[in-house]
C-alpha positions as CSV (number, residue, x, y, z in Angstrom):
1,M,0.0,0.0,0.0
2,V,2.9,2.4,0.9
3,Q,4.6,1.5,-2.3
4,R,1.4,2.3,-4.3
5,K,1.0,5.6,-2.6
6,K,4.6,6.5,-3.3
7,T,4.3,5.5,-7.0
8,A,1.1,7.5,-7.3
9,S,2.8,10.6,-5.7
10,I,5.7,10.2,-8.2
11,L,3.3,10.1,-11.1
12,L,1.4,13.1,-9.9
13,A,4.7,15.1,-9.5
14,I,5.7,14.1,-13.1
15,V,2.3,15.1,-14.5
16,A,2.5,18.5,-12.6
17,A,6.0,19.1,-13.9
18,I,4.9,18.4,-17.4
19,A,1.9,20.8,-17.0
20,I,4.1,23.5,-15.6
21,S,6.6,23.1,-18.4
22,A,3.9,23.2,-21.0
23,C,2.6,26.4,-19.5
24,F,6.0,28.1,-19.6
25,N,6.5,26.9,-23.1
26,T,3.1,28.2,-24.2
27,R,3.9,31.6,-22.7
28,A,7.4,31.7,-24.3
29,Q,5.9,30.7,-27.6
30,A,3.2,33.4,-27.3
31,Q,5.8,36.1,-26.5
32,Q,8.0,35.0,-29.3
33,A,5.0,35.0,-31.7
34,V,4.3,38.7,-31.0
35,R,6.5,40.5,-33.4
36,G,5.2,44.0,-32.6
37,R,2.4,46.0,-31.1
38,A,-0.4,47.9,-32.8
39,Y,-2.6,50.5,-31.2
40,L,-5.8,51.5,-33.0
41,F,-8.0,54.4,-32.0
42,Y,-11.7,54.6,-32.9
43,G,-13.4,57.8,-34.1
44,L,-16.0,59.7,-32.1
45,I,-18.5,56.8,-32.2
46,P,-16.8,53.4,-31.8
47,Q,-20.1,51.5,-32.7
48,I,-19.9,52.7,-36.3
49,D,-16.2,52.3,-36.6
50,W,-16.3,48.5,-36.9
51,G,-13.8,48.7,-39.9
52,M,-11.1,49.4,-37.3
53,D,-12.1,46.1,-35.6
54,E,-11.7,44.3,-38.8
55,L,-8.3,45.9,-39.4
56,A,-7.2,44.8,-35.9
57,Q,-8.2,41.3,-36.6
58,R,-6.1,41.3,-39.8
59,I,-3.1,42.6,-37.9
60,N,-3.5,40.1,-35.1
61,R,-3.5,37.2,-37.6
62,S,0.0,38.3,-38.6
63,G,1.5,37.8,-35.2
64,I,1.4,41.5,-34.2
65,A,-0.7,42.2,-31.0
66,A,-3.4,44.8,-32.0
67,G,-6.0,46.4,-29.8
68,N,-8.7,49.0,-30.3
69,Y,-9.2,52.0,-27.9
70,S,-11.4,55.0,-27.5
71,H,-10.0,58.1,-28.9
72,A,-10.3,59.8,-25.5
73,S,-8.1,57.1,-23.8
74,W,-4.9,57.8,-25.7
75,R,-3.0,59.2,-22.7
76,G,-3.5,56.0,-20.5
77,V,-2.8,53.8,-23.5
78,A,0.4,55.7,-24.2
79,D,1.6,55.3,-20.7
80,Q,1.0,51.5,-20.9
81,A,2.7,51.3,-24.3
82,I,5.8,53.1,-22.9
83,A,6.0,50.7,-20.0
84,D,5.5,47.7,-22.3
85,Y,8.2,48.9,-24.7
86,R,10.7,49.4,-21.9
87,R,10.0,45.9,-20.5
88,D,10.1,44.3,-23.9
89,P,11.0,46.5,-26.9
90,R,9.0,45.6,-30.0
91,P,8.2,47.7,-33.1
92,I,5.1,49.9,-32.6
93,A,2.4,50.8,-35.1
94,V,-0.4,53.3,-34.4
95,V,-3.6,53.7,-36.5
96,G,-6.5,56.2,-36.0
97,H,-9.7,57.1,-37.8
98,S,-11.3,60.6,-37.7
99,I,-10.7,62.1,-34.3
100,G,-9.0,58.9,-33.4
101,G,-6.4,59.9,-36.0
102,D,-5.7,63.0,-33.9
103,S,-5.4,60.8,-30.9
104,A,-2.9,58.6,-32.8
105,I,-0.7,61.6,-33.4
106,Q,-0.9,62.7,-29.8
107,F,-0.2,59.1,-28.7
108,A,2.9,59.0,-30.9
109,A,4.1,62.5,-29.6
110,A,3.7,61.2,-26.0
111,L,5.9,58.2,-26.9
112,G,8.4,60.6,-28.5
113,A,8.6,62.6,-25.2
114,A,9.5,59.3,-23.5
115,R,12.2,58.5,-26.2
116,V,10.1,55.6,-27.5
117,P,10.2,55.2,-31.3
118,V,7.1,54.6,-33.5
119,S,7.8,52.5,-36.4
120,L,4.5,53.3,-38.3
121,L,1.8,55.9,-37.9
122,I,-1.3,55.7,-40.0
123,T,-4.2,58.1,-40.0
124,Y,-7.6,57.7,-41.7
125,D,-9.1,61.2,-42.5
126,P,-8.0,62.9,-39.3
127,T,-9.4,66.3,-38.5
128,R,-7.9,69.6,-39.5
129,G,-7.0,70.3,-35.9
130,A,-4.5,67.4,-35.7
131,G,-0.9,68.3,-35.1
132,G,2.1,67.5,-37.3
133,V,3.9,64.2,-37.5
134,P,6.2,63.7,-34.4
135,A,10.0,63.4,-34.9
136,N,10.0,59.9,-33.4
137,V,7.9,58.4,-36.2
138,H,9.9,56.4,-38.7
139,R,7.1,56.1,-41.3
140,Y,3.8,58.0,-41.7
141,I,0.8,57.3,-44.0
142,N,-2.3,59.5,-44.3
143,L,-5.4,58.8,-46.2
144,Y,-7.8,61.8,-46.3
145,Q,-10.3,63.7,-48.3
146,S,-9.6,67.4,-48.5
147,S,-13.2,68.1,-49.4
148,N,-14.5,66.4,-46.2
149,V,-15.7,68.8,-43.4
150,L,-15.6,66.0,-40.8
151,G,-12.1,65.0,-41.4
152,G,-10.0,66.5,-44.2
153,G,-6.8,66.7,-42.2
154,D,-3.8,67.2,-44.5
155,I,-1.2,66.3,-41.9
156,T,2.3,67.7,-42.4
157,P,5.7,66.7,-41.0
158,G,6.3,68.3,-37.6
159,S,9.5,69.8,-36.3
160,G,12.4,67.3,-36.5
161,F,10.5,64.7,-38.6
162,H,12.8,63.1,-41.2
163,G,11.0,59.8,-41.7
164,H,9.1,58.3,-44.6
165,Y,6.0,60.3,-45.5
166,A,3.2,59.5,-47.8
167,S,-0.1,61.4,-48.1
168,Y,-3.1,60.3,-50.2
169,N,-5.9,62.6,-51.0
170,L,-9.1,60.7,-51.9
171,K,-11.3,63.8,-52.6
172,D,-12.3,62.5,-56.1
173,R,-13.3,59.0,-55.0
174,S,-17.1,59.3,-54.8
175,E,-17.5,55.7,-53.4
176,I,-15.5,56.8,-50.3
177,I,-16.8,59.0,-47.5
178,H,-15.6,59.8,-44.1
179,V,-17.6,57.1,-42.3
180,N,-16.7,54.2,-44.6
181,L,-13.0,54.9,-45.4
182,D,-12.0,52.4,-42.7
183,K,-14.3,49.7,-44.1
184,F,-12.9,48.9,-47.5
185,S,-11.4,45.4,-47.3
186,R,-8.7,46.0,-49.8
187,I,-7.5,49.1,-48.1
188,Q,-7.5,47.1,-44.9
189,E,-5.3,44.5,-46.5
190,L,-2.9,47.1,-47.8
191,L,-2.6,48.7,-44.4
192,A,-2.2,45.4,-42.6
193,A,0.6,44.6,-44.9
194,K,2.2,47.9,-44.0
195,V,1.9,47.0,-40.3
196,R,3.4,43.6,-40.9
197,A,6.4,45.3,-42.6
198,M,6.6,48.2,-40.3
199,A,10.3,47.6,-39.4
200,A,11.4,47.6,-43.0
201,G,14.1,50.0,-44.1
202,G,14.6,51.9,-47.3
203,E,17.6,52.9,-49.4
204,G,18.4,56.4,-50.4
205,E,16.8,59.7,-49.4
206,A,13.3,59.7,-48.0
207,V,11.3,62.2,-50.1
208,P,7.8,63.3,-48.9
209,L,5.2,61.8,-51.3
210,R,1.8,63.4,-52.1
211,I,-0.7,61.7,-54.3
212,V,-4.2,62.7,-55.4
213,F,-6.0,59.7,-56.7
214,A,-8.2,59.9,-59.8
215,A,-11.9,59.3,-59.7
216,T,-11.4,55.7,-61.0
217,G,-8.5,53.3,-61.1
218,P,-6.5,51.4,-58.6
219,I,-5.4,52.7,-55.2
220,E,-1.8,51.9,-54.2
221,L,-0.2,52.9,-51.0
222,W,3.6,53.6,-51.3
223,D,5.7,54.5,-48.3
224,S,7.4,57.6,-49.5
225,G,9.3,58.8,-52.6
226,V,13.0,58.5,-53.4
227,A,15.0,60.8,-55.7
228,I,17.0,59.3,-58.5
229,S,19.2,61.1,-61.2
230,A,18.0,60.5,-64.8
231,H,20.4,59.9,-67.7
232,T,20.1,61.5,-71.1
233,G,17.5,59.6,-73.0
234,D,15.5,58.4,-70.0
235,T,11.8,59.0,-69.9
236,L,9.2,58.9,-67.1
237,Q,7.6,55.9,-68.7
238,G,11.0,54.0,-68.7
239,L,11.8,54.9,-65.1
240,A,8.2,54.0,-64.0
241,A,8.4,50.6,-65.7
242,A,11.9,49.9,-64.3
243,N,10.7,50.6,-60.7
244,H,7.3,48.9,-61.1
245,V,5.2,51.9,-60.4
246,P,2.5,53.5,-62.7
247,V,3.7,56.3,-64.9
248,W,0.8,58.6,-63.9
249,A,2.1,58.6,-60.3
250,V,5.6,59.5,-61.4
251,A,4.3,62.2,-63.7
252,Q,2.0,63.7,-60.9
253,V,4.7,63.7,-58.3
254,N,7.2,65.4,-60.6
255,R,4.5,67.7,-62.3
256,K,5.4,66.5,-65.8
257,S,3.6,64.9,-68.6
258,E,3.8,61.2,-68.9
259,S,5.7,61.4,-72.2
260,A,8.3,63.8,-70.9
261,A,11.9,63.2,-71.9
262,L,14.6,63.8,-69.2
263,S,18.0,65.4,-69.3
264,E,21.3,64.1,-67.8
265,G,21.3,64.4,-64.0
266,E,17.7,65.6,-63.7
267,R,16.2,64.8,-60.3
268,V,13.2,62.5,-60.5
269,V,11.1,61.4,-57.5
270,V,9.7,57.9,-57.8
271,P,7.1,56.4,-55.4
272,R,8.5,53.4,-53.5
273,Y,7.6,50.6,-51.0
274,L,10.1,50.3,-48.2
275,G,12.5,47.5,-49.0
276,Q,12.0,48.0,-52.7
277,R,15.3,48.0,-54.7
278,F,15.5,50.6,-57.5
279,A,16.4,49.6,-61.0
280,R,17.4,51.6,-64.0
281,P,16.7,50.6,-67.6
282,A,19.7,50.1,-69.8
283,S,17.9,52.2,-72.4
284,P,14.6,53.9,-72.7
285,D,13.1,50.9,-74.2
286,A,14.8,48.2,-72.0
287,A,12.6,48.5,-68.9
288,K,10.1,45.7,-68.6
289,P,7.8,45.3,-65.5
290,T,8.3,42.2,-63.5
291,S,6.3,40.6,-60.7
292,S,6.2,42.3,-57.4
293,E,5.5,40.9,-53.9
294,E,3.7,44.1,-52.9
295,P,-0.1,43.9,-52.3
296,K,-2.3,44.3,-55.3
297,P,-3.8,47.8,-55.7
298,V,-7.4,48.6,-54.8
299,S,-9.5,48.7,-58.0
300,G,-13.2,48.7,-58.0
301,D,-13.2,47.8,-54.4
302,A,-16.3,48.0,-52.2
303,P,-16.6,48.3,-48.4
304,A,-16.7,45.0,-46.5
305,A,-20.4,45.7,-45.7
306,N,-22.8,48.6,-46.2
307,P,-21.6,51.6,-44.4
308,P,-23.8,53.1,-41.6
309,S,-25.7,56.2,-42.6
310,A,-24.7,58.2,-39.6
311,E,-21.9,60.7,-40.1
312,Q,-18.9,60.6,-37.7
């Protein structure tokens, strides 16, 4: 009987040890799986900002811990983010819609005051009262509608900001309004991909990029521009094809016609994705577009579901 009790005690101890080990392994795996943290801020009425919930789900599936917060809670969330970063430094992304975009900028500035870097800051149609992009932000993307009275925030780089900057004006897209901008599934996919690659670097000078999208056609979200020097005989069409970007975007950024010829040493700004390597055609006719790993552009997209009728 004594021997049986001793054997049973040994077995229980073994089972307990295995359970504890499994628990620690699960925690370690969970911590290892989290490759970064993303903080998302709702607009004024969270109940109609469910597109932000969908975006958070897409981000979470990529192994980055994402959470949604009220726009008014940014100060407390920033304090926790600072503590978490100091305990376990991971890349940080911040996203905000409407007045939540204003909160995202304030959140990033608070982290900057604590010397905590922000890898990626994204704003969806912030208000015109939002501040500039803080200096601690490595990469900033703004999607807005200059014609929108509820948002319309054309956010500019703040003092000391030298990161990657890309601003997209959607004023001519009639299918997009302030309350449904966060609900387009393809835009969500593009932004989730940006968050997944938020720690990516880029070669060359980071040139601010401003794009106004036409009423129709695909929407692509580059990270910034980069300046390259043209050779005699180069054309915008050739440089665009060599770098896998549409010629209309290169023409718009440089305020030239799509068929413009370029002179030796002329500075040309080309939109780029971070991590993209820039090519140069051997001759104006040598550039041929190749496959790209970047997300496909938005074309003829529709919101994930019917947008609510209430304005935010």
